[in-house]
C-alpha positions as CSV (number, residue, x, y, z in Angstrom):
1,M,-140.3,3.4,-51.9
2,F,-140.7,2.8,-55.6
3,D,-137.4,4.2,-56.3
4,Q,-135.7,0.9,-55.3
5,P,-135.9,-1.8,-58.1
6,P,-137.5,-5.0,-57.3
7,V,-135.5,-7.9,-56.1
8,G,-134.0,-10.0,-58.9
9,I,-134.4,-7.3,-61.6
10,K,-131.3,-5.6,-62.9
11,P,-131.9,-2.1,-63.9
12,E,-130.9,-1.2,-67.3
13,N,-129.4,2.2,-66.9
14,Q,-127.2,1.2,-63.8
15,S,-123.5,0.9,-64.2
16,P,-121.9,-2.3,-63.1
17,A,-120.5,-2.3,-59.6
18,Q,-116.7,-1.5,-59.3
19,P,-114.5,-3.9,-57.3
20,S,-113.5,-2.5,-53.9
21,V,-109.9,-1.4,-53.6
22,P,-108.3,-1.0,-50.2
23,T,-107.5,2.6,-49.3
24,P,-103.7,3.2,-48.6
25,P,-102.9,4.6,-45.2
26,A,-102.5,8.3,-45.0
27,V,-98.8,9.6,-44.8
28,P,-98.3,12.0,-42.0
29,A,-97.1,15.4,-43.0
30,Q,-93.4,16.2,-42.2
31,R,-92.8,18.7,-39.4
32,Q,-90.7,21.7,-40.2
33,P,-87.9,22.4,-37.6
34,I,-88.6,25.2,-35.3
35,P,-85.9,27.9,-35.7
36,A,-83.7,28.3,-32.6
37,A,-84.2,31.4,-30.7
38,E,-81.1,33.7,-30.3
39,P,-79.6,33.9,-26.8
40,I,-80.5,36.9,-24.8
41,D,-77.5,39.0,-23.7
42,M,-78.0,39.7,-20.0
43,L,-75.1,42.1,-19.9
44,S,-76.0,44.2,-22.9
45,N,-77.2,47.1,-20.7
46,V,-74.1,46.9,-18.3
47,E,-71.4,49.5,-18.9
48,P,-67.8,48.0,-19.0
49,V,-65.4,48.9,-16.2
50,P,-62.0,50.4,-17.4
51,P,-59.0,48.0,-16.8
52,T,-56.7,48.7,-13.8
53,E,-53.0,48.1,-13.2
54,L,-53.8,45.0,-11.1
55,S,-56.0,43.5,-13.7
56,K,-53.3,44.0,-16.4
57,R,-50.7,41.8,-14.4
58,P,-50.7,38.1,-15.2
59,L,-52.3,35.9,-12.5
60,M,-49.6,33.6,-10.9
61,P,-50.4,30.8,-8.5
62,P,-49.0,31.3,-5.0
63,A,-45.6,29.7,-4.4
64,L,-45.9,26.6,-2.3
65,P,-43.2,25.9,0.3
66,T,-40.6,23.3,-0.9
67,S,-40.4,21.5,2.4
68,L,-42.2,21.8,5.6
69,P,-40.0,22.8,8.7
70,L,-39.4,19.8,10.8
71,A,-39.9,20.1,14.5
72,P,-36.9,19.2,16.6
73,P,-37.2,15.8,18.2
74,A,-38.3,15.8,21.8
75,P,-35.4,14.9,24.2
76,I,-35.6,11.4,25.5
77,G,-34.9,11.2,29.2
78,P,-33.2,8.3,30.9
79,I,-35.3,5.3,31.1
80,A,-36.0,4.3,34.7
81,I,-35.0,0.7,35.3
82,P,-36.6,-0.9,38.3
83,H,-34.1,-2.2,40.8
84,D,-36.2,-5.2,41.9
85,L,-35.9,-7.1,38.6
86,P,-34.5,-10.6,39.1
87,I,-31.0,-11.0,37.7
88,A,-30.6,-14.1,35.6
89,K,-27.8,-16.3,36.8
90,E,-25.6,-17.5,34.0
91,G,-23.9,-20.9,34.2
92,L,-20.2,-21.6,33.4
93,P,-19.4,-21.1,29.7
94,W,-18.4,-24.8,29.2
95,S,-18.2,-24.4,25.4
96,K,-15.6,-21.6,25.7
97,I,-13.6,-23.5,28.3
98,I,-13.6,-26.6,26.0
99,I,-12.5,-24.5,23.0
100,A,-9.7,-22.9,25.1
101,I,-8.4,-26.3,26.3
102,G,-8.5,-27.6,22.7
103,V,-6.5,-24.6,21.5
104,V,-3.9,-25.1,24.2
105,I,-3.5,-28.8,23.4
106,I,-3.1,-28.0,19.6
107,L,-0.5,-25.3,20.2
108,G,1.4,-27.5,22.7
109,G,1.4,-30.5,20.3
110,G,2.5,-28.2,17.4
111,G,5.4,-26.8,19.5
112,F,6.5,-30.3,20.6
113,A,6.4,-31.6,17.0
114,A,8.4,-28.6,15.8
115,Y,11.0,-29.0,18.5
116,T,11.3,-32.8,17.7
117,Y,11.7,-32.1,14.0
118,R,14.3,-29.4,14.7
119,S,16.2,-31.7,17.0
120,I,16.3,-34.5,14.4
121,L,17.3,-32.0,11.6
122,F,20.1,-30.3,13.5
123,G,21.2,-33.2,15.7
124,L,20.2,-31.6,18.9
125,N,19.3,-35.0,20.4
126,Q,22.9,-36.2,20.5
127,P,24.2,-37.3,23.9
128,L,25.9,-34.4,25.7
129,T,29.4,-34.8,27.2
130,P,29.0,-35.3,30.9
131,V,30.3,-32.4,32.9
132,P,32.1,-33.3,36.2
133,P,30.4,-31.9,39.2
134,E,32.0,-28.9,40.6
135,N,33.5,-29.1,44.1
136,T,31.3,-26.9,46.2
137,N,33.6,-27.3,49.3
138,N,35.2,-24.1,50.4
139,V,38.8,-24.4,49.4
140,L,41.2,-21.7,50.5
141,T,43.3,-20.5,47.6
142,P,46.5,-18.9,48.6
143,E,46.6,-15.3,47.6
144,Q,48.9,-14.6,44.7
145,P,51.2,-11.6,45.0
146,D,50.4,-8.8,42.7
147,Q,52.3,-9.1,39.5
148,P,53.8,-6.0,38.0
149,V,51.8,-4.8,35.0
150,T,53.9,-4.9,31.9
151,P,53.0,-2.1,29.6
152,P,52.3,-3.2,26.0
153,P,55.0,-2.7,23.5
154,P,54.7,0.5,21.5
155,L,52.8,0.3,18.3
156,V,55.2,0.4,15.3
157,L,53.8,2.1,12.3
158,D,55.1,1.6,8.8
159,A,52.5,3.2,6.5
160,D,54.2,2.4,3.2
161,G,55.6,-1.0,4.2
162,D,59.2,-0.3,3.0
163,G,60.9,-1.7,6.1
164,L,61.4,1.6,7.9
165,T,59.0,2.9,10.6
166,D,57.3,6.2,10.2
167,E,59.5,7.5,13.0
168,Q,62.7,6.4,11.3
169,E,61.6,7.9,8.0
170,A,60.8,11.2,9.7
171,S,64.4,11.3,11.1
172,L,66.0,10.3,7.7
173,G,63.8,12.7,5.7
174,T,62.2,10.0,3.5
175,D,58.6,9.9,2.5
176,A,56.6,7.7,4.9
177,Q,53.9,7.2,2.3
178,N,56.3,6.2,-0.5
179,P,58.3,3.0,-0.2
180,D,60.9,4.2,-2.8
181,T,61.6,7.8,-2.1
182,D,64.4,8.4,-4.6
183,G,62.8,6.1,-7.3
184,D,66.0,4.0,-7.9
185,G,64.1,0.7,-7.8
186,L,65.0,-0.2,-4.2
187,F,62.9,0.2,-1.1
188,D,64.1,2.7,1.4
189,G,64.5,0.0,4.0
190,E,66.7,-2.1,1.7
191,E,68.9,0.9,1.0
192,I,69.4,1.5,4.7
193,N,69.5,-2.0,6.2
194,A,70.9,-4.1,3.3
195,Y,73.1,-2.0,1.1
196,H,73.9,1.0,3.4
197,I,73.3,3.5,0.7
198,N,71.5,6.9,0.6
199,P,67.7,6.4,0.2
200,L,67.5,9.9,-1.1
201,N,70.0,9.4,-4.0
202,L,69.1,7.1,-6.9
203,D,72.9,6.8,-7.8
204,S,74.8,6.5,-4.6
205,D,78.3,5.9,-6.1
206,S,77.7,8.4,-9.0
207,D,78.7,5.9,-11.7
208,G,75.8,6.7,-14.0
209,Y,73.7,3.7,-13.0
210,R,70.8,3.6,-10.7
211,D,71.2,1.7,-7.5
212,G,68.4,-0.6,-8.3
213,D,69.8,-1.4,-11.8
214,E,73.3,-2.2,-10.3
215,V,71.8,-4.5,-7.7
216,K,69.8,-6.4,-10.4
217,S,73.0,-6.8,-12.4
218,G,75.0,-8.0,-9.3
219,Y,77.1,-4.8,-8.9
220,N,77.7,-2.9,-5.7
221,P,75.6,0.2,-5.7
222,N,77.9,1.9,-3.2
223,G,81.2,1.6,-5.1
224,P,83.2,-0.6,-7.5
225,G,82.9,-4.4,-7.5
226,K,80.2,-6.9,-7.5
227,L,77.8,-8.1,-4.8
228,L,78.4,-11.5,-3.2
229,N,74.8,-12.5,-2.7
230,V,72.1,-11.0,-5.0
231,P,68.5,-11.7,-4.0
232,A,66.8,-14.1,-6.5
233,E,63.9,-11.7,-7.1
234,L,66.5,-9.0,-8.1
235,Q,68.6,-11.2,-10.4
236,P,68.2,-10.5,-14.2
237,N,66.5,-13.1,-16.2
238,Q,68.9,-15.6,-17.7
């Protein structure tokens, strides 16, 4: 108990008291990562099976049908209609009747207007000449004796128009299709009917001049001398 100094007396050999310093918190030590364990091969002790032909083929998914077959529709039988249904009574189609009457009136008015316009245009509305009424009394008409039927005159043919019929030209030997058979400048009919010369000879008097040239010059084509009357169309130009 004497080891402690008395109160109020500072011991000589005692070092002065050091100020108190707060102790820093302890830093926890870093944990090292635990190494991952290797996976255990469960099939290490199993022997492999050799591959077969089926396992070598590539696996293909089964083909799906493109469309499902449709079942034929069930036949629909006749629908039974009860006979005791009330029949609705329809009234008269007044609208159709009115439309039909209107169409008839329009067509009739159009036809009357067209007839009136045509009558004015072509003068059809002029007063007609009165026709005397026919006598409806039975009047006995005396029977006329039968008249002898006169046959029509025979048809005269002159194909070439030379003044001779085809029948005359056939008998004379001239051409019925040529008005001047000998080519002397005169029609065959003129040579026969007017100058009494041969229609088949272009120089009837053999004086070296054609019959047509002699007539145009005023000479007689059937001999010597001159003609008394020479047609104006055959006279030479003065």
